[in-house]
C-alpha positions as CSV (number, residue, x, y, z in Angstrom):
1,X,67.1,-19.1,-8.0
2,X,71.0,-20.0,-7.6
3,X,73.1,-18.1,-9.7
4,X,74.0,-21.2,-12.2
5,X,70.6,-21.4,-12.9
6,X,70.0,-17.7,-13.3
7,X,72.7,-17.9,-15.7
8,X,71.2,-20.6,-18.1
9,X,67.6,-19.3,-18.2
10,X,69.0,-15.8,-18.9
11,X,71.5,-17.4,-21.4
12,X,69.0,-20.1,-22.8
13,X,65.7,-18.5,-21.6
14,X,66.2,-15.2,-23.5
15,X,63.5,-13.7,-21.6
16,X,64.2,-10.3,-22.8
17,X,63.8,-11.5,-26.9
18,X,67.5,-9.8,-27.4
19,X,69.6,-12.6,-26.2
20,X,71.8,-10.4,-23.6
21,X,74.3,-11.9,-21.1
22,X,74.5,-11.4,-17.7
23,X,77.5,-12.0,-14.8
24,X,78.2,-15.4,-14.8
25,X,76.6,-16.0,-17.8
26,X,78.3,-17.3,-20.9
27,X,75.1,-15.8,-22.4
28,X,74.7,-12.5,-24.4
29,X,76.5,-9.9,-22.2
30,X,74.6,-7.0,-20.5
31,X,74.2,-3.7,-22.0
32,X,77.2,-2.4,-20.1
33,X,79.6,-5.2,-21.4
34,X,78.7,-4.8,-24.8
35,X,79.9,-1.8,-27.4
36,X,76.4,0.1,-28.4
37,X,75.1,-1.4,-31.5
38,X,73.4,0.5,-34.3
39,X,71.4,-1.7,-36.3
40,X,71.0,-1.7,-40.0
41,X,70.8,-3.7,-42.8
42,X,72.2,-1.9,-45.1
43,X,75.4,-2.4,-42.7
44,X,75.2,-6.0,-42.0
45,X,77.7,-7.7,-44.2
46,X,77.9,-11.9,-44.3
47,X,81.6,-12.6,-45.5
48,X,81.1,-14.4,-49.1
49,X,83.3,-17.8,-48.3
50,X,82.6,-20.9,-49.8
51,X,82.8,-24.1,-47.4
52,X,84.3,-27.0,-49.7
53,X,86.5,-24.1,-51.5
54,X,90.5,-24.2,-51.0
55,X,92.4,-24.0,-47.9
56,X,91.3,-23.8,-44.5
57,X,87.4,-23.3,-45.4
58,X,87.9,-26.8,-47.4
59,X,88.9,-28.4,-44.3
60,X,86.3,-27.3,-42.5
61,X,83.7,-28.7,-44.5
62,X,85.7,-32.2,-45.6
63,X,84.8,-33.8,-42.3
64,X,81.3,-32.3,-41.2
65,X,82.6,-29.1,-40.0
66,X,81.0,-27.6,-36.9
67,X,79.4,-23.8,-37.0
68,X,79.5,-22.3,-33.9
69,X,78.8,-18.1,-32.5
70,X,81.7,-16.4,-31.2
71,X,82.2,-13.0,-29.4
72,X,85.6,-11.9,-27.5
73,X,86.2,-9.2,-25.1
74,X,87.6,-6.7,-27.8
75,X,85.1,-8.1,-30.4
76,X,81.4,-8.2,-28.3
77,X,79.3,-8.8,-31.2
78,X,78.8,-12.2,-31.9
79,X,79.5,-13.4,-35.7
80,X,79.5,-17.4,-37.2
81,X,82.6,-19.2,-37.9
82,X,83.1,-22.7,-38.9
83,X,86.0,-25.7,-37.8
84,X,86.9,-29.0,-38.7
85,X,86.2,-31.9,-36.0
86,X,89.5,-32.9,-36.6
87,X,90.7,-29.0,-35.4
88,X,92.5,-26.3,-37.5
89,X,91.8,-22.6,-37.4
90,X,88.1,-21.4,-37.7
91,X,87.0,-20.0,-40.5
92,X,85.0,-16.7,-40.1
93,X,81.4,-17.3,-41.9
94,X,80.0,-13.6,-41.2
95,X,81.3,-10.4,-40.6
96,X,78.4,-8.3,-38.9
97,X,80.0,-5.4,-37.1
98,X,76.5,-3.8,-36.1
99,X,74.4,-6.6,-35.4
100,X,75.2,-9.9,-33.4
101,X,74.4,-13.5,-35.6
102,X,74.2,-16.5,-33.6
103,X,72.3,-20.0,-32.8
104,X,73.3,-21.4,-36.4
105,X,71.4,-24.6,-37.5
106,X,72.3,-26.4,-40.7
107,X,70.0,-27.4,-43.0
108,X,70.0,-31.4,-43.4
109,X,71.6,-31.2,-46.9
110,X,74.8,-28.9,-45.3
111,X,73.9,-26.3,-47.8
112,X,72.5,-23.5,-45.5
113,X,72.4,-22.3,-42.3
114,X,69.8,-20.8,-39.8
115,X,70.6,-18.4,-37.3
116,X,69.7,-15.9,-35.5
117,X,70.6,-12.0,-36.0
118,X,69.8,-9.2,-33.7
119,X,70.8,-5.5,-32.9
120,X,69.7,-3.0,-30.5
121,X,66.8,-0.9,-31.3
122,X,65.1,-4.0,-33.1
123,X,66.0,-2.7,-36.3
124,X,67.6,-6.5,-37.2
125,X,65.6,-9.3,-35.2
126,X,64.5,-12.3,-35.8
127,X,65.8,-15.8,-37.6
128,X,68.0,-15.4,-41.1
129,X,69.1,-18.0,-43.4
130,X,72.3,-18.1,-45.7
131,X,74.1,-20.4,-48.3
132,X,77.4,-21.7,-46.9
133,X,78.8,-19.3,-49.7
134,X,77.4,-16.3,-47.2
135,X,75.0,-15.6,-50.7
136,X,71.1,-16.0,-50.4
137,X,70.7,-14.1,-47.1
138,X,67.2,-14.6,-46.2
139,X,65.1,-13.2,-43.5
140,X,62.5,-15.5,-42.0
141,X,59.0,-13.2,-41.9
142,X,57.2,-14.0,-38.7
143,X,60.3,-14.7,-36.6
144,X,60.5,-11.3,-35.0
145,X,62.6,-12.2,-31.4
146,X,62.3,-16.1,-32.3
147,X,65.6,-17.8,-30.9
148,X,66.9,-21.5,-31.3
149,X,66.1,-22.1,-34.7
150,X,65.9,-25.9,-35.6
151,X,65.9,-27.4,-38.9
152,X,63.3,-30.3,-39.5
153,X,64.9,-33.9,-41.2
154,X,63.6,-33.2,-44.3
155,X,64.9,-29.3,-44.8
156,X,61.3,-28.0,-45.6
157,X,60.4,-26.4,-41.7
158,X,62.0,-24.6,-39.1
159,X,60.9,-25.4,-35.1
160,X,61.9,-21.9,-33.7
161,X,60.8,-20.2,-29.9
162,X,59.0,-17.2,-30.1
163,X,57.4,-14.8,-27.8
164,X,53.7,-14.9,-26.4
165,X,53.2,-12.2,-23.9
166,X,55.7,-13.0,-21.3
167,X,56.4,-16.0,-22.1
168,X,58.4,-18.3,-24.6
169,X,56.4,-20.9,-27.1
170,X,57.3,-23.6,-29.9
171,X,56.5,-23.1,-33.4
172,X,57.3,-24.6,-36.4
173,X,57.0,-22.8,-40.2
174,X,57.9,-23.7,-43.3
175,X,61.3,-22.3,-44.1
176,X,59.7,-19.4,-45.8
177,X,57.9,-18.3,-42.6
178,X,54.3,-19.6,-43.3
179,X,52.3,-21.0,-42.0
180,X,53.7,-20.8,-38.9
181,X,51.7,-23.6,-36.0
182,X,52.1,-23.0,-32.5
183,X,52.7,-25.6,-30.7
184,X,52.4,-25.0,-27.0
185,X,50.3,-23.5,-24.6
186,X,51.7,-22.8,-21.0
187,X,52.9,-20.3,-18.6
188,X,56.4,-21.2,-18.9
189,X,59.6,-20.8,-21.2
190,X,59.4,-23.3,-24.2
191,X,62.8,-23.3,-25.4
192,X,65.4,-24.8,-27.7
193,X,63.4,-27.6,-29.6
194,X,65.1,-30.4,-31.6
195,X,63.4,-32.6,-34.0
196,X,62.9,-36.4,-34.0
197,X,65.2,-38.4,-36.6
198,X,61.9,-39.0,-38.4
199,X,60.4,-35.8,-38.0
200,X,57.2,-36.8,-35.8
201,X,58.2,-35.4,-32.5
202,X,60.2,-32.2,-30.7
203,X,62.1,-32.3,-28.0
204,X,62.7,-28.9,-26.0
205,X,63.6,-27.8,-22.7
206,X,60.2,-25.9,-20.4
207,X,61.7,-23.5,-17.8
208,X,59.3,-22.5,-15.1
209,X,59.3,-19.2,-13.0
210,X,61.2,-20.9,-10.3
211,X,64.0,-21.1,-12.2
212,X,64.0,-25.3,-12.4
213,X,63.6,-26.8,-16.4
214,X,62.7,-29.9,-17.8
215,X,63.0,-31.6,-20.9
216,X,59.8,-32.5,-22.7
217,X,58.7,-34.2,-26.0
218,X,55.7,-32.9,-28.0
219,X,54.3,-35.3,-31.1
220,X,53.7,-33.3,-34.1
221,X,50.2,-34.7,-35.2
222,X,48.5,-34.3,-31.8
223,X,50.3,-31.9,-29.5
224,X,50.7,-34.5,-27.1
225,X,53.1,-34.1,-24.4
226,X,55.1,-36.1,-22.1
227,X,57.8,-35.0,-19.6
228,X,61.2,-36.7,-20.6
229,X,63.2,-35.3,-17.3
230,X,61.7,-35.0,-14.3
231,X,60.3,-31.7,-12.4
232,X,62.4,-30.0,-10.5
233,X,65.3,-30.3,-12.6
234,X,67.9,-28.0,-14.5
235,X,67.7,-29.3,-17.4
236,X,68.7,-27.5,-20.8
237,X,69.4,-27.3,-24.7
238,X,68.1,-30.8,-25.5
239,X,69.7,-32.4,-28.8
240,X,67.8,-35.3,-30.7
241,X,70.6,-37.5,-32.5
242,X,69.9,-39.9,-35.6
243,X,70.4,-42.7,-33.3
244,X,67.5,-42.2,-31.3
245,X,69.5,-40.2,-28.1
246,X,68.5,-37.0,-26.5
247,X,71.8,-35.3,-25.1
248,X,71.3,-32.2,-22.8
249,X,73.0,-30.0,-20.3
250,X,71.9,-30.6,-16.3
251,X,73.0,-28.2,-13.1
252,X,72.9,-30.9,-10.9
253,X,74.0,-31.7,-7.2
254,X,77.5,-30.5,-8.1
255,X,76.4,-26.9,-8.8
256,X,78.0,-27.3,-12.4
257,X,76.1,-28.0,-15.6
258,X,77.3,-31.6,-17.1
259,X,75.9,-33.5,-20.3
260,X,73.3,-36.3,-19.6
261,X,72.0,-38.8,-22.3
262,X,68.6,-40.2,-22.0
263,X,66.2,-41.9,-24.1
264,X,63.1,-40.5,-25.7
265,X,60.8,-42.1,-23.4
266,X,62.6,-41.1,-20.3
267,X,64.5,-44.1,-19.5
268,X,68.9,-44.6,-19.4
269,X,69.4,-41.0,-17.9
270,X,73.3,-41.2,-17.6
271,X,76.2,-38.8,-17.2
272,X,79.1,-38.6,-19.4
273,X,80.7,-35.3,-18.0
274,X,82.2,-34.6,-14.7
275,X,84.7,-31.8,-14.5
276,X,84.1,-29.1,-12.0
277,X,83.7,-26.7,-15.2
278,X,80.4,-25.9,-17.1
279,X,79.0,-28.0,-20.1
280,X,76.4,-27.1,-21.9
281,X,75.2,-26.4,-25.8
282,X,75.4,-30.1,-26.8
283,X,75.4,-30.8,-30.3
284,X,75.4,-34.9,-32.0
285,X,77.7,-35.8,-34.5
286,X,75.9,-37.1,-37.8
287,X,76.4,-40.7,-36.8
288,X,75.6,-40.4,-33.1
289,X,79.0,-41.2,-32.0
290,X,79.9,-37.9,-30.4
291,X,79.5,-34.7,-29.3
292,X,80.7,-30.9,-29.4
293,X,80.0,-28.9,-26.9
294,X,80.9,-25.5,-24.9
295,X,83.0,-25.9,-21.4
296,X,83.7,-22.8,-19.6
297,X,82.2,-19.7,-18.4
298,X,82.4,-19.1,-15.0
299,X,82.0,-15.3,-15.6
300,X,82.6,-12.9,-18.8
301,X,86.4,-13.1,-18.3
302,X,86.5,-17.1,-18.4
303,X,86.9,-18.2,-22.0
304,X,84.3,-21.2,-23.6
305,X,85.7,-23.5,-25.6
306,X,85.0,-26.2,-27.7
307,X,85.3,-29.6,-26.9
308,X,84.5,-32.7,-28.3
309,X,83.5,-35.7,-26.2
310,X,82.3,-39.8,-27.3
311,X,78.7,-40.7,-26.3
312,X,80.1,-43.2,-23.7
313,X,82.3,-39.9,-21.9
314,X,85.7,-41.0,-23.1
315,X,88.0,-39.2,-25.8
316,X,87.2,-35.8,-24.8
317,X,89.2,-33.3,-26.9
318,X,89.6,-29.7,-26.9
319,X,88.6,-27.9,-30.2
320,X,89.1,-24.3,-30.4
321,X,91.6,-23.0,-28.1
322,X,91.8,-18.7,-28.0
323,X,90.5,-16.6,-25.8
324,X,87.2,-16.1,-26.9
325,X,83.3,-17.4,-26.3
326,X,82.5,-20.5,-28.2
327,X,78.9,-21.3,-28.3
328,X,76.0,-23.2,-29.6
329,X,77.6,-25.5,-31.9
330,X,76.0,-27.3,-34.3
331,X,77.7,-30.2,-36.5
332,X,77.1,-30.3,-40.1
333,X,75.2,-33.3,-41.4
């Protein structure tokens, strides 16, 4: 397995269920790098910040703010932030010095965020939801060890990846956690579900033991599966737009991860970024015209910033610029 593929598998695969980073991973850090975490719910603090109020918070909300996870060399516990697509200073949404908040997902009405909260020892571990005010924090029952939450288009359900034995499978549950329905049954890792605009399908990436990963599609009513990208690929973190296209990150022959687009039937695959850098975690704008993604991360000393790009590959714009690792962005509906 090449280094970048291992990084992607560790970063996106969450094979230990705790989302740890390794080496070049730009993922969740090794135990040696990360400060010791004493996870206790009573010590986890969510900043009571209202998006849509005056100041920076209002600017972040006014034009479909982007929520993302951030850590730095001096603050290695991830918290959630929001930033306006037009730029400006990111607003801190959570401040949890003893646990990490990662993998945020906006609800369709833009009023709540689902995310993964975890700490060492497993005292806090699973999917949570909160209002954009920071209030209404709720754990989703039955999601211990789960990752990659994705809100359904009607706002009633969450799809996510959950450990089953040594691999991860895709589940769907109501927002209150019940009833949880397992959708996939494989010996591979199924990760990062994303909903079709009508809620009929999920796309996700399937990672095998050889380090390959391809984008798959599953119909919720029948559980019939179809491969969207070919076997032997290194395709990760798909995101399905409201206009019907799927963006994903592919480690191609260059050895770098670039952004690609594909139709849900597997046709029309084409690359939209080509720098000798690693581009990952694409997320569509509400109108399907642009993407936000993470660029960078050759090692833990290399910052990872958020960038914007049009769906045709033009109009590249750097959105965050601090010495940080900015990951897993999701664009507010």
